[in-house]
SEVO-279438 format. One line per 8 residues: number of its first residue (from 1); for each residue x negated, y negated, z of C-alpha. Coordinates in Angstrom, 1 decimal. Each point is the difference from the previous one (the first is absolute). Layout:
<recs>
NUM) X/Y/Z ~ ...
</recs>
This chain:
<recs>
1) 0.0/0.0/0.1 ~ -1.4/-3.3/-1.1 ~ -0.5/-2.7/2.7 ~ 2.2/-3.1/0.1 ~ -0.8/-3.6/0.6 ~ 1.7/-3.2/1.2 ~ -1.7/-3.3/-0.7 ~ 0.7/-3.0/2.4
9) -0.7/-3.5/-0.9 ~ 0.1/-2.9/2.5 ~ 0.5/-3.3/-1.8 ~ -0.1/-3.7/1.0 ~ -0.1/-2.6/-2.6 ~ -2.4/1.8/-2.3 ~ 1.5/-1.4/-3.3 ~ -0.8/2.0/-3.1
17) -2.7/2.1/1.8 ~ 2.9/2.3/1.3 ~ 1.4/0.6/-3.6 ~ -3.6/0.8/-1.3 ~ -0.3/2.6/2.9 ~ 3.4/1.6/-0.9 ~ -0.8/0.1/-3.6 ~ -3.3/1.7/0.6
25) 1.7/2.7/2.0 ~ 2.3/0.7/-3.1 ~ -3.1/0.6/-1.9 ~ -1.9/2.2/2.4 ~ -0.3/3.7/-0.4 ~ 2.8/1.9/2.0 ~ -0.7/3.4/-1.3 ~ -0.5/2.4/2.9
33) 2.1/-1.7/2.4 ~ 3.5/-1.7/0.5 ~ 0.2/-3.6/0.5 ~ 3.3/0.0/1.6 ~ 0.4/-3.7/1.3 ~ -1.6/-3.4/-0.4 ~ 1.2/-2.3/2.8 ~ -0.6/-3.7/0.1
41) 0.5/-1.6/3.5 ~ 0.4/-3.8/-0.5 ~ -1.0/-2.0/3.1 ~ 2.2/-3.0/-0.8 ~ -1.9/-1.2/-3.1 ~ 0.9/-3.5/-1.1 ~ -1.4/0.3/-3.7 ~ 2.5/2.6/-1.2
49) -2.7/2.5/-0.6 ~ 2.2/2.8/0.9 ~ 2.7/-0.8/-2.4 ~ 0.6/1.9/-3.3 ~ -2.3/3.0/0.8 ~ 2.1/2.5/-1.6 ~ -1.3/1.8/-3.0 ~ -3.6/-0.6/0.7
57) -0.5/3.6/1.0 ~ 1.3/3.3/-1.2 ~ 1.0/0.7/3.5 ~ 2.8/-2.0/1.7 ~ -1.4/-3.0/1.9 ~ 1.8/-0.6/3.4 ~ -0.3/-3.5/1.2 ~ 0.6/-0.5/3.8
65) 0.4/-3.6/1.0 ~ -0.6/-1.6/3.4 ~ 1.4/-3.1/1.1 ~ -3.1/-0.9/2.0 ~ -3.7/1.1/-0.5 ~ -0.3/3.2/2.1 ~ -3.6/0.2/-0.4 ~ -2.0/2.5/-2.1
73) 0.0/3.0/2.4 ~ 3.6/-0.2/0.9 ~ 0.9/-0.2/-3.8 ~ -2.0/3.0/-0.9 ~ 1.9/2.0/2.6 ~ 3.2/-1.4/-1.2 ~ -0.9/1.1/-3.6 ~ -0.9/3.5/1.0
81) 3.0/0.5/2.2 ~ 2.0/3.1/-1.2 ~ -2.6/1.2/-2.3 ~ -0.4/3.7/-0.8 ~ -2.9/-0.2/-2.2 ~ -3.2/1.9/0.8 ~ -2.2/-3.0/-0.3 ~ 0.4/-3.7/0.4
89) -2.2/-2.7/-1.7 ~ 0.0/-3.4/1.5 ~ -0.9/-2.2/-2.9 ~ -0.6/-3.8/0.1 ~ 1.8/-2.0/-2.7 ~ -3.2/-1.6/-1.2 ~ -1.4/3.4/-1.1 ~ 0.3/1.7/-3.3
97) -0.5/3.9/-0.4 ~ -1.6/1.6/-2.7 ~ 0.7/3.3/-1.9 ~ -1.3/2.3/2.6 ~ 0.3/-2.3/3.1 ~ 3.0/2.0/1.2 ~ -0.6/3.5/-1.2 ~ -3.7/0.4/1.1
105) 0.3/-0.7/3.7 ~ 3.2/2.0/0.2 ~ -1.7/3.2/-1.7 ~ -2.9/-0.5/2.4 ~ 2.2/0.1/3.1 ~ 2.0/2.9/-1.3 ~ -3.1/2.1/0.0 ~ 0.1/2.6/2.9
113) -3.4/-0.8/1.3 ~ 1.1/-3.7/0.6 ~ 2.9/0.7/2.2 ~ -1.3/-2.0/2.8 ~ -0.6/-3.0/-2.1 ~ 3.0/-2.3/0.9 ~ -0.8/-3.2/-1.9 ~ -1.7/-0.6/-3.3
121) -1.1/-3.0/-1.9 ~ -1.8/-0.9/-3.2 ~ -2.6/-2.5/-1.3 ~ 1.3/-3.6/-0.4 ~ -1.2/-2.1/-2.8 ~ 0.5/-3.8/-0.7 ~ 0.8/-2.0/-3.0 ~ -3.4/0.7/-1.6
129) 0.2/3.7/0.9 ~ -2.7/-0.4/2.7 ~ 0.3/1.9/3.3 ~ 2.2/-1.6/2.6 ~ 0.5/0.9/3.5 ~ 1.4/3.4/0.3 ~ -0.8/1.6/3.5 ~ -1.2/-1.1/3.5
137) -1.2/1.2/3.3 ~ 2.1/0.1/3.0 ~ -0.9/-3.6/1.6 ~ -1.8/0.2/3.4 ~ -0.9/-2.9/2.3 ~ -3.5/0.0/-1.5 ~ 1.3/-0.1/-3.5 ~ 2.2/-2.9/0.9
145) -2.8/-1.8/1.8 ~ -2.3/0.4/-3.0 ~ 2.6/-1.3/-2.4 ~ 0.7/-3.1/2.4 ~ -3.8/-0.9/0.3 ~ -1.2/0.9/-3.4 ~ -2.3/2.6/1.5 ~ 1.6/2.7/-2.3
153) -1.8/-1.8/-2.8 ~ -3.4/-0.4/1.8 ~ 0.0/3.5/1.8 ~ 2.5/2.3/-1.8 ~ -1.5/3.1/1.5 ~ 0.8/-1.3/3.6 ~ 3.2/-1.9/-1.1 ~ 1.5/1.8/-2.9
161) 2.8/-1.8/-1.9 ~ 3.7/1.0/0.5 ~ 0.5/0.2/-3.8 ~ -2.1/2.5/-1.8 ~ -2.4/-1.1/-2.8 ~ 0.1/1.3/-3.6 ~ -3.2/1.9/0.6 ~ 1.8/2.0/2.7
169) 2.9/0.7/-2.4 ~ -1.7/1.6/-3.0 ~ 1.1/3.6/0.7 ~ 3.1/1.8/1.3 ~ -0.2/0.0/3.9 ~ 1.9/0.1/3.2 ~ 0.4/-3.5/1.4 ~ 1.4/-1.5/3.3
177) 2.6/-2.0/-2.0 ~ 1.1/-0.8/-3.6 ~ 1.2/-3.3/-0.9 ~ 3.8/-0.4/0.4 ~ 0.6/-1.4/-3.5 ~ 0.2/3.6/-1.3 ~ 0.7/2.2/3.0 ~ 1.2/3.6/-0.9
185) 1.2/1.9/3.2 ~ 1.5/3.3/0.4 ~ 3.7/-0.4/1.2 ~ -0.4/2.6/2.7 ~ -2.8/-2.2/1.5 ~ 1.9/-3.1/-0.4 ~ 2.9/1.4/2.0 ~ -2.3/1.6/2.6
193) -1.5/-3.6/0.6 ~ 3.4/-1.7/-0.1 ~ -1.2/-2.2/-2.8 ~ -1.8/-3.2/0.2 ~ -0.1/-1.9/3.2 ~ 2.4/-3.0/-0.7 ~ -1.8/-2.1/2.5 ~ -2.6/-0.5/-2.6
201) 1.9/-2.8/-2.1 ~ -2.7/0.3/-2.5 ~ -3.8/1.1/-0.1 ~ -1.4/2.9/2.0 ~ 3.2/2.1/-0.3 ~ -1.8/2.5/-2.3 ~ -3.1/0.0/2.4 ~ 2.2/0.9/2.8
209) 1.8/2.6/-2.0 ~ -3.3/1.7/-1.0 ~ -1.4/0.1/3.5 ~ 3.2/1.5/1.3 ~ -0.1/2.5/-2.8 ~ -3.6/1.0/0.9 ~ 1.1/0.4/3.5 ~ 2.5/2.5/-1.3
217) -2.6/1.9/-1.8 ~ 0.7/-1.5/-3.6 ~ -2.8/-1.6/-2.0 ~ -0.1/-2.7/-2.6 ~ -1.7/0.4/-3.3 ~ -1.3/-2.1/-2.9 ~ -0.2/1.1/-3.7 ~ -2.6/-2.1/-1.7
225) 0.8/1.1/-3.6 ~ 3.6/-1.0/0.1 ~ 0.9/-3.8/-0.1 ~ 2.6/-2.4/0.5 ~ 0.0/-3.8/-0.6 ~ 0.4/-2.2/2.9 ~ 0.2/-3.7/-0.4 ~ -0.3/-0.7/3.8
233) 2.0/-2.7/2.1 ~ 2.9/-0.1/-2.3 ~ 2.3/-1.1/2.9 ~ -2.2/-1.3/2.6 ~ -1.9/-2.4/-2.1 ~ 3.3/-2.2/0.2 ~ -0.2/-0.5/3.8 ~ -3.7/0.0/1.1
241) 0.7/-1.3/3.4 ~ 2.5/2.6/0.7 ~ -2.4/2.7/-1.5 ~ -2.8/-1.1/2.4 ~ 2.6/0.2/3.0 ~ 1.3/3.5/-1.0 ~ -3.4/1.2/-0.6 ~ -1.2/-1.0/3.4
249) 3.2/1.1/1.8 ~ 0.0/3.4/-1.6 ~ -3.8/0.4/0.8 ~ 0.8/-0.7/3.7 ~ 2.9/2.4/0.0 ~ -2.0/2.6/-1.4 ~ -2.8/-0.5/2.7 ~ 2.5/-0.1/2.8
257) 1.7/3.2/-1.4 ~ -3.1/2.1/-0.6 ~ -3.0/-1.4/2.1 ~ -0.9/0.2/3.7 ~ 1.5/-2.8/1.9 ~ -3.4/-1.9/0.4 ~ -0.8/0.3/-3.7 ~ 3.3/-1.3/-1.0
265) -0.4/-2.9/2.2 ~ -3.4/-0.8/-1.2 ~ 1.3/0.2/-3.5 ~ 2.8/-2.7/0.8 ~ -2.7/-2.2/1.6 ~ -2.5/0.2/-2.9 ~ 3.0/-0.8/-2.5 ~ 1.0/-3.2/1.9
273) -3.5/-1.1/0.6 ~ -2.9/1.0/-2.2 ~ 2.0/0.8/-3.1 ~ 2.2/-3.0/0.3 ~ -2.9/-2.3/0.3 ~ -1.8/1.7/-3.0 ~ 3.1/-0.4/-2.1 ~ 0.5/-3.7/0.9
281) -3.8/-0.7/-0.8 ~ 0.5/1.9/-3.3 ~ 3.0/-2.1/-0.8 ~ -1.7/-3.3/0.9 ~ -3.1/1.1/-1.9 ~ 2.0/0.6/-3.2 ~ 1.3/-3.6/0.1 ~ 3.5/1.5/-0.7
289) 2.7/-1.6/1.9 ~ 2.6/2.6/-1.0 ~ -2.4/2.8/1.3 ~ -0.5/-1.8/3.3 ~ 3.8/-0.6/0.4 ~ 0.8/3.7/-0.8 ~ -2.5/1.2/2.6 ~ 1.5/-2.4/2.8
297) 3.6/1.0/-1.0 ~ -1.0/3.8/0.0 ~ -1.7/-0.2/3.4 ~ 2.7/-2.2/1.4 ~ 2.6/2.5/-0.7 ~ -2.2/2.7/1.5 ~ -0.2/-1.9/3.4 ~ 3.8/-0.6/0.0
305) 0.4/3.7/-0.5 ~ -2.5/0.9/2.7 ~ 1.5/-2.6/2.6 ~ 3.6/1.0/-0.6 ~ -0.8/3.7/0.4 ~ 1.6/0.9/-3.3 ~ -2.1/3.0/-0.3 ~ 0.8/3.4/1.2
313) -3.5/1.3/0.1 ~ 0.5/3.5/1.2 ~ 2.5/2.6/-1.5
</recs>
């Protein structure tokens, strides 16, 4: 019996990128598996990007519309609700799949010896066809500190970067985490984990999911020879201050959820001291008023969030 697949795409004001993504799905090879559903969850877009999508794929496209922006993790769970497919592919609207982007990772996961691989990803490429970030390490306090201070560039052996470099992604390999723009998951694992943690409004939801999968005995795997186009920043470029806030907020949520308490508080302290100062100095040095304003707004929102205790750190 051939495996089945559902594709879930969360959209927020991505313009024509969403249509390009759906059209690429219709051109992809589907021999060897059943593509049962393509679900677009629209998080209250204001640009009509979720309108008129019928006919862009051979498979029926279901559009779920939210009256408010529910966040990425919650919308992914919403799109996956009620699925009966063997596999779920969470796909960003600023991606385009190629002929073998769907078939190859599914065929790989279906092999008997790969039954303990729960998540699979592929090589991401940019507009020029060059390598784009595809997988990452689980971020530790040391990794975050190196990133904040620039030590990861000076002493990469001691302070490795969170995102893996192209030189580390030349061959098929097991990784800590694949990038969430193309996130293929076994439905059985998704159900065991209860989906994505909806407290992650955006960012780090796939990191958290991958770590919880590892704790359940399931690993993540990266296929170097299979590719997908990923533009990157398709939605978040429109709200840079909000992007900074949610990135910092999700990072702290991840720390308080998974780190020892002292490490989690150290991460919070470093975030609002050393890193904030470094970001403000970088904004001033760039002579960009907009960058300075975005940095101040992003950190102001974080302070409000922390001071009003609007975060439930522990599950």
